[in-house]
N, C-alpha and C positions, 0 to 999 in steps of 0.2 A: 342669843336671848339677852335682853337688857333689863332695865328697871321699868316695871309696869306700874302705872297708876292712871287714874281718871280725874279730870276736872269737870265738874258740873257748872255750867255758866248760868248767869242770871236771866237769860232770855234767848230767843232764837237769834241767829246771826245771818247776815246776808252773804252773798257770794263774794262781794268785795271785802267784807270783814274776814271771811275765811282766807282770802288771799293775804290780807294784812297779817293775820295770825301766822300763816305759813312763812311769810317773809321775816316775821319777828322771832321765829324760833320753834314754831310748831309744825315744821315740815314733815316730821315723822308721825304726827298724830293722825288718828282716824277720827273724822267728824261724823257725828250722828245726832239723833234727837233723844231726849229723855224727858223726865218730868222733874219739876222743882222738888227737892227733898222735903220741903215743908208744906207743899201743896200739889198733890198729884194731878190736879186739873190744869196746871200751868205747864205748857210745853217749852222746853229749853234746849240748848245745845249741850252736847257732851263731847269731850275730847279724850280719846283713849291713847295713851302713850306706851310705847315699848322702846325706851330710850337706850340705844346701844352706844351712844357717844359720850355721855356724861360719866365722869369718874366715880360718882356716888349717887345714891338715890336722892339724898338731900339736894345735891346740885341739879339733878334732873327735875325735881319738883320746883325748885326755885326758878329754874329756867322757864318752865311752863307758866308759872305765876307771873313772871316778868313779861313774857310775851303777851299775855292777856291784857296787860296794862296799855298795850299799843292801841287798843280799841276803846275809844271814849265811852263812858257810861256802861261798861261791861264789868260785872262782878263775878265772884266765884263763891256761891253759897255751898258748894259741896266738893269734897276731895275724898276719893276712894283709893286706898292703898292696900292691895291684896298682899297676902303673905309672899315674901320674896324668896327666890331660890336659896337653898341652904348653903350654897358656896360663898355667900356674902359674909364678910367678917361681922361679928357681933356689933362692933361700933357702928356699922352702916345701919343696922336695924334700929339701934338706939337713937342715932341722929335723925332718922326719918320719923321715929316716934315723937321726938322732941319737937320737930317741925309741925307735925300734925297737932300736937297739944297747943303749940303757940298759935296756930291758925284758929283753933277752936275757941281760944280766949278772946280773939278779936271781935 
């Protein structure tokens, strides 16, 4: 079991964009559809991660965010980070919280 989080993208994505995202670092992500957090009538893509390779939750999230930048005109209006397993050091939880706070300020 790895670091779990989800990225809500700003729009639907094509099969070629899915391939681009997989090549850019989202190979472990599960792709599905969701709705825009601010407008439930807009259908968008959702990437669910269970990252078993990154050494920290912060690095896992940063890797996912960087991969999305490989697709032009694609944004990330939503980030969901569920409670992580208790075996993670407290510093991991704090670092992930700081990252989420920084994204909220953008």
